C-alpha positions, -999 to +999 in steps of 0.1 A: -363-157+177-375-193+180-387-210+212-374-245+213-390-272+236-368-292+259-375-324+278-394-304+303-423-283+287-419-254+310-382-250+302-375-235+267-344-228+247-344-195+228-326-196+195-321-162+181-319-153+145-282-141+140-274-116+113-238-118+106-213-106+080-175-096+079-181-068+106-195-092+132-231-101+142-263-087+155-291-106+173-321-099+196-316-114+230-353-109+242-385-097+226-415-092+249-441-100+222-426-135+216-427-143+251-462-128+256-475-148+226-462-180+243-478-172+276-445-163+292-436-134+314-427-104+292-415-081+320-382-085+338-371-062+366-335-071+372-305-081+350-275-100+364-240-106+350-215-131+366-180-143+356-167-176+368-134-195+363-126-230+350-143-258+370-167-235+389-201-250+396-228-226+408-261-239+422-286-251+425-302-218+437-338-205+439-358-181+459-387-197+480-410-167+489-402-146+459-395-171+431-377-158+400-382-167+364-347-164+347-336-159+311-300-172+311-274-165+283-237-173+282-219-143+265-184-156+270-171-191+272-194-222+277-215-235+305-236-265+312-269-248+324-293-268+345-329-262+357-347-285+382-384-286+388-389-284+426-426-278+426-440-307+446-474-304+429-458-306+394-462-340+375-425-334+366-412-328+402-374-335+404-371-335+366-340-316+354-329-303+320-293-295+311-283-274+281-250-262+269-251-224+266-221-206+248-209-175+233-208-195+200-242-210+200-258-178+214-287-197+228-307-186+259-326-208+284-359-198+300-361-212+335-396-205+350-404-197+387-404-229+408-372-242+395-337-244+410-309-231+387-272-240+384-244-241+360-209-255+354-182-238+335-169-259+307-138-240+296-112-216+310-139-192+322-176-181+313-197-151+316-235-154+319-262-127+320-297-134+332-328-114+333-351-120+364-388-116+367-385-106+404-358-088+425-332-107+444-346-112+479-318-125+502-343-137+529-358-160+502-325-174+489-323-212+490-301-239+475-300-276+469-270-299+467-257-300+431-249-337+434-281-349+451-284-385+440-322-382+440-319-357+411-292-376+393-279-346+373-254-358+347-229-330+352-202-332+325-174-331+350-137-336+343-128-334+379-143-323+412-160-289+409-150-258+426-179-248+450-188-220+474-193-228+510-230-221+504-232-248+476-211-273+494-232-271+526-266-271+506-292-295+518-305-326+499-338-323+483-355-345+510-343-318+537-349-286+516-377-261+516-395-265+483-425-251+465-460-267+471 
């Protein structure tokens, strides 16, 4: 497993070593010792799995009082996965990283606590799994507008995305509760 830097040094792509032959493939999706050696959390307490149809955009989501680090993988289909630094004290505050994750490229994305997360389905459907460093805490759940012009995220949209009411009504960055 190789940790690959992105434009934001706190967000990393994980590229697994894929062992394949005529029967299929095998790969490690997580190895605690690799994370620990890189100074990253090596304990996850919750695994999530979601499926979304074509055109769905989910996010940008975060937990304010109990921030989660997330290790995100796409196990079916393709997504454009986004992490946004929303730590006011960060020199990279408002910087975003977007990465295509797919069942074919088998990559994962490490999104540390203090970031908002979202994704756009790029094909007919997609399934993602993500490991979380803290439990989901509904009272801490927050979201930002996916199309906030202050962030300027270059979503690869072919048409208007399909949104939940929560995501459609999410506040702009200037009105949102953020990390110090």
